[in-house]
DRENMIGU-175198 format. One record per residue (C-alpha): residue number from 1; residue in one letter; chain; x, y, z negated. Coordinates in steps of 0.5 Angstrom, whole numbers, m for minus. Layout:
     n   res   chain      px      py      pz
   NUM     a       A       X       Y       Z
...
//
This chain:
     n   res   chain      px      py      pz
     1     x       A    m131    m186     184
     2     x       A    m131    m190     176
     3     x       A    m123    m186     176
     4     x       A    m126    m179     178
     5     x       A    m132    m180     173
     6     x       A    m127    m182     167
     7     x       A    m122    m176     169
     8     x       A    m128    m172     169
     9     x       A    m129    m173     162
    10     x       A    m122    m171     161
    11     x       A    m122    m164     157
    12     x       A    m118    m159     162
    13     x       A    m114    m156     157
    14     x       A    m111    m164     156
    15     x       A    m109    m163     164
    16     x       A    m106    m156     162
    17     x       A    m102    m159     156
    18     x       A     m99    m165     162
    19     x       A     m98    m159     167
    20     x       A     m94    m156     161
    21     x       A     m90    m162     158
    22     x       A     m89    m164     166
    23     x       A     m87    m157     168
    24     x       A     m82    m156     162
    25     x       A     m79    m164     163
    26     x       A     m77    m162     171
    27     x       A     m74    m155     169
    28     x       A     m69    m159     166
    29     x       A     m67    m162     172
    30     x       A     m68    m156     176
    31     x       A     m63    m152     171
    32     x       A     m58    m157     171
    33     x       A     m57    m157     177
    34     x       A     m57    m149     178
    35     x       A     m53    m148     172
    36     x       A     m47    m153     175
    37     x       A     m45    m150     180
    38     x       A     m40    m146     176
    39     x       A     m40    m153     172
    40     x       A     m43    m149     165
    41     x       A     m38    m145     165
    42     x       A     m41    m141     160
    43     x       A     m44    m145     154
    44     x       A     m50    m141     153
    45     x       A     m53    m145     159
    46     x       A     m53    m152     156
    47     x       A     m59    m148     152
    48     x       A     m65    m149     157
    49     x       A     m63    m156     159
    50     x       A     m63    m158     152
    51     x       A     m70    m154     150
    52     x       A     m73    m157     157
    53     x       A     m72    m165     154
    54     x       A     m74    m163     147
    55     x       A     m80    m158     148
    56     x       A     m83    m163     153
    57     x       A     m82    m168     147
    58     x       A     m85    m165     142
    59     x       A     m91    m163     146
    60     x       A     m92    m170     148
    61     x       A     m91    m173     141
    62     x       A     m96    m168     138
    63     x       A    m101    m170     144
    64     x       A    m100    m178     142
    65     x       A    m100    m177     135
    66     x       A    m107    m173     135
    67     x       A    m110    m178     140
    68     x       A    m111    m172     146
    69     x       A    m114    m167     141
    70     x       A    m111    m160     142
    71     x       A    m115    m158     136
    72     x       A    m112    m162     131
    73     x       A    m106    m160     127
    74     x       A    m100    m164     129
    75     x       A    m101    m161     136
    76     x       A    m103    m155     135
    77     x       A     m98    m153     131
    78     x       A     m92    m157     136
    79     x       A     m96    m152     141
    80     x       A     m94    m147     136
    81     x       A     m87    m148     136
    82     x       A     m85    m150     143
    83     x       A     m89    m144     146
    84     x       A     m86    m138     143
    85     x       A     m78    m142     143
    86     x       A     m80    m142     151
    87     x       A     m82    m135     151
    88     x       A     m75    m133     147
    89     x       A     m71    m137     152
    90     x       A     m75    m135     158
    91     x       A     m74    m127     156
    92     x       A     m66    m129     153
    93     x       A     m65    m132     160
    94     x       A     m68    m126     164
    95     x       A     m63    m121     161
    96     x       A     m57    m126     161
    97     x       A     m59    m127     169
    98     x       A     m59    m119     170
    99     x       A     m52    m118     166
   100     x       A     m50    m121     173
   101     x       A     m47    m115     178
   102     x       A     m54    m113     179
   103     x       A     m54    m108     173
   104     x       A     m47    m105     176
   105     x       A     m49    m104     183
   106     x       A     m56    m103     182
   107     x       A     m56    m105     190
   108     x       A     m61    m110     194
   109     x       A     m55    m114     196
   110     x       A     m53    m116     188
   111     x       A     m61    m118     187
   112     x       A     m61    m122     193
   113     x       A     m54    m126     191
   114     x       A     m54    m126     184
   115     x       A     m57    m131     179
   116     x       A     m65    m131     180
   117     x       A     m66    m126     175
   118     x       A     m74    m128     175
   119     x       A     m72    m136     174
   120     x       A     m72    m136     167
   121     x       A     m79    m133     166
   122     x       A     m82    m140     168
   123     x       A     m80    m142     161
   124     x       A     m84    m135     159
   125     x       A     m89    m137     163
   126     x       A     m90    m145     160
   127     x       A     m90    m142     153
   128     x       A     m95    m137     154
   129     x       A     m99    m143     157
   130     x       A     m99    m147     152
   131     x       A    m101    m141     147
   132     x       A    m107    m140     151
   133     x       A    m108    m147     151
   134     x       A    m109    m146     143
   135     x       A    m112    m140     142
   136     x       A    m117    m139     148
   137     x       A    m124    m142     147
   138     x       A    m124    m148     152
   139     x       A    m132    m146     153
   140     x       A    m131    m140     155
   141     x       A    m130    m136     162
   142     x       A    m124    m134     160
   143     x       A    m121    m140     160
   144     x       A    m120    m141     167
   145     x       A    m119    m134     168
   146     x       A    m113    m134     164
   147     x       A    m111    m141     168
   148     x       A    m112    m137     174
   149     x       A    m107    m131     171
   150     x       A    m102    m135     170
   151     x       A    m102    m139     176
   152     x       A    m103    m132     180
   153     x       A     m96    m130     176
   154     x       A     m92    m136     178
   155     x       A     m94    m134     185
   156     x       A     m91    m128     185
   157     x       A     m85    m130     182
   158     x       A     m85    m135     188
   159     x       A     m86    m129     193
   160     x       A     m80    m125     189
   161     x       A     m76    m131     190
   162     x       A     m78    m134     197
   163     x       A     m76    m127     200
   164     x       A     m69    m126     195
   165     x       A     m68    m133     197
   166     x       A     m69    m133     205
   167     x       A     m65    m126     205
   168     x       A     m59    m129     203
   169     x       A     m59    m132     211
   170     x       A     m62    m126     213
   171     x       A     m69    m131     215
   172     x       A     m64    m134     220
   173     x       A     m69    m139     221
   174     x       A     m76    m136     223
   175     x       A     m80    m141     220
   176     x       A     m77    m139     213
   177     x       A     m83    m133     214
   178     x       A     m88    m139     212
   179     x       A     m87    m139     205
   180     x       A     m87    m132     204
   181     x       A     m93    m132     208
   182     x       A     m97    m137     204
   183     x       A     m95    m134     197
   184     x       A     m97    m127     199
   185     x       A    m104    m130     201
   186     x       A    m104    m135     194
   187     x       A    m102    m128     190
   188     x       A    m108    m125     194
   189     x       A    m114    m130     194
   190     x       A    m112    m133     186
   191     x       A    m112    m125     184
   192     x       A    m119    m125     186
   193     x       A    m121    m132     184
   194     x       A    m119    m129     177
   195     x       A    m123    m122     178
   196     x       A    m129    m125     181
   197     x       A    m130    m132     178
   198     x       A    m138    m133     179
   199     x       A    m136    m132     187
   200     x       A    m137    m139     188
   201     x       A    m136    m138     196
   202     x       A    m130    m134     193
   203     x       A    m128    m140     189
   204     x       A    m129    m146     195
   205     x       A    m125    m142     200
   206     x       A    m119    m141     195
   207     x       A    m119    m148     193
   208     x       A    m118    m148     201
   209     x       A    m112    m143     200
   210     x       A    m108    m148     195
   211     x       A    m108    m154     199
   212     x       A    m104    m149     204
   213     x       A    m100    m149     198
   214     x       A     m99    m157     198
   215     x       A     m98    m157     205
   216     x       A     m93    m151     205
   217     x       A     m89    m154     200
   218     x       A     m88    m161     202
   219     x       A     m86    m158     209
   220     x       A     m81    m153     205
   221     x       A     m79    m160     201
   222     x       A     m77    m164     208
   223     x       A     m74    m158     211
   224     x       A     m69    m157     206
   225     x       A     m68    m164     205
   226     x       A     m66    m165     212
   227     x       A     m62    m158     212
   228     x       A     m57    m162     206
   229     x       A     m57    m168     209
   230     x       A     m54    m165     215
   231     x       A     m49    m161     211
   232     x       A     m42    m164     212
   233     x       A     m41    m164     204
   234     x       A     m36    m169     200
   235     x       A     m43    m172     198
   236     x       A     m50    m171     197
   237     x       A     m50    m167     190
   238     x       A     m45    m163     192
   239     x       A     m50    m160     199
   240     x       A     m56    m160     194
   241     x       A     m52    m155     189
   242     x       A     m49    m151     195
   243     x       A     m55    m151     200
   244     x       A     m61    m151     201
   245     x       A     m65    m153     195
   246     x       A     m69    m158     196
   247     x       A     m74    m158     190
   248     x       A     m75    m150     190
   249     x       A     m81    m150     195
   250     x       A     m85    m155     191
   251     x       A     m86    m150     186
   252     x       A     m92    m148     192
   253     x       A     m95    m155     190
   254     x       A     m94    m155     182
   255     x       A     m97    m147     183
   256     x       A    m102    m150     186
   257     x       A    m104    m155     181
   258     x       A    m105    m151     175
   259     x       A    m109    m146     179
   260     x       A    m113    m151     181
   261     x       A    m115    m153     174
   262     x       A    m117    m146     172
   263     x       A    m122    m146     179
   264     x       A    m125    m153     177
   265     x       A    m126    m150     170
   266     x       A    m130    m144     173
   267     x       A    m134    m148     178
   268     x       A    m137    m152     173
   269     x       A    m139    m146     168
   270     x       A    m143    m142     174
//
């Protein structure tokens, strides 16, 4: 109980800042694995890897230097720098991914089997989240609504990626539809919670939906990992590169954590 009481006293924007730092760091690993498929054929593919490490480090250093107070100068300007840079990296990455055969063929097949066009928007979303954390008053209801908005956008992207990734094998395993159904459920409930922030019952039900996302993410991680371990490839890293991405399902839990911060904030303001 003492730990919980101490956590409650931590300003929620600090948790969002730590969320952004952790996600930038993890994106480094995720992008490294994804771009290793073609051995970083294009030098520009190294940029998001380096930026993920640098961006997370700058935010963390600023946060520590200003004693975890986002209103002080160093951490505030570090956030502006990393936020806008992250948006730039995400938008450029989106256009580079769309330069694949999708623009040439413009078919559903080319959309499914080329570089995931929405993936770089993770950087843009984190950039906007960092800026939000500095520009919207933490005392307003709008702060929690904006956090829910970015979580909702993430769930929309997760729904699209779940459909596109699992369509590559024609949903061979019926359990692959679980990710699609869970994402769709999260999209609906998080959107309603964002639009009706004073509906206590809705907020509580949405918390339950977020718990479901964590369960689905954990289940997906186990299933993807099992599939990779069964592959007859030369080594485990190669199995991860060309098999089921084991970390992809963890995005369910990651987005659920962000949405929970928004719901927590709204529940304390109604």
